[in-house]
C-alpha positions in Angstrom: -3.1 42.7 -9.8 -3.8 39.3 -8.1 -1.3 37.2 -6.3 -0.9 33.7 -7.6 -0.9 30.8 -5.2 2.1 28.4 -5.3 1.3 25.4 -7.4 1.9 23.2 -4.4 1.3 24.2 -0.8 3.9 23.3 1.8 4.0 22.6 5.5 7.2 23.1 7.6 8.2 21.8 11.0 11.3 21.5 13.0 12.6 18.7 10.7 12.0 20.8 7.5 9.3 20.6 4.8 6.7 17.9 4.9 7.2 15.7 1.8 6.1 12.4 0.4 8.5 9.6 -0.1 7.9 6.6 -2.3 9.8 3.5 -3.1 8.9 0.5 -5.3 9.9 -3.1 -4.6 9.2 -6.6 -5.7 6.3 -8.1 -3.8 8.6 -10.8 -2.3 10.8 -8.0 -0.8 7.9 -6.0 0.7 8.3 -7.4 4.2 12.1 -6.6 4.2 11.3 -3.0 3.0 8.7 -2.5 5.8 11.2 -3.8 8.3 13.8 -1.3 7.1 11.2 1.5 7.5 10.2 0.3 11.0 13.8 0.8 12.1 13.6 4.6 11.5 13.6 7.0 14.4 10.2 8.4 13.4 6.8 6.7 12.8 6.0 5.6 9.3 2.4 5.1 8.2 2.8 3.7 4.7 0.3 3.4 1.9 0.8 0.3 -0.2 -0.1 0.3 -3.9 0.0 -3.2 -5.5 0.7 -3.8 -9.1 1.5 -7.1 -10.9 5.2 -6.9 -10.6 5.8 -4.3 -7.9 4.5 -2.8 -4.7 4.9 1.0 -4.2 5.2 2.1 -0.6 4.5 5.8 0.0 4.7 7.7 3.3 5.1 11.2 4.6 8.3 12.4 6.2 10.2 15.7 6.7 13.0 16.8 4.4 15.7 16.5 7.1 14.7 12.8 7.4 15.6 11.8 3.8 19.1 10.7 4.6 18.0 8.6 7.5 15.6 6.8 5.1 18.3 6.4 2.5 20.7 4.9 5.1 18.0 2.5 6.4 17.3 1.3 2.8 21.0 0.8 2.1 21.5 -1.2 5.3 18.8 -3.6 4.2 20.2 -3.9 0.7 17.7 -1.7 -1.2 18.8 0.8 -3.8 18.4 4.2 -2.1 18.5 5.9 -5.5 15.0 4.5 -6.1 13.6 6.7 -3.4 11.2 9.2 -5.1 10.6 12.5 -3.3 7.6 14.8 -4.0 5.7 17.5 -2.3 3.3 16.3 0.4 0.4 17.7 -1.5 1.5 16.8 -5.0 -1.2 15.4 -7.3 -0.8 11.7 -7.9 -2.0 11.1 -11.5 
């Protein structure tokens, strides 16, 4: 009998599991979104994905930092319900 590997590997640290966070915004609001992320207590190294009507901002974080991100988004007027969470190593198709 062979052991099956989990479908998605995970990394854990003091702040929980390493995850990937993603939020989309209108291009005109990108600077405001990046300012909100810059106010966090941890460094954010975002990847930006531009489309015609939106910019998707993705960055790694730890699971215990999710509420801090949601709070920063709310403070700057963004809908924190639009924050997408996935495994750090999830395939992006």
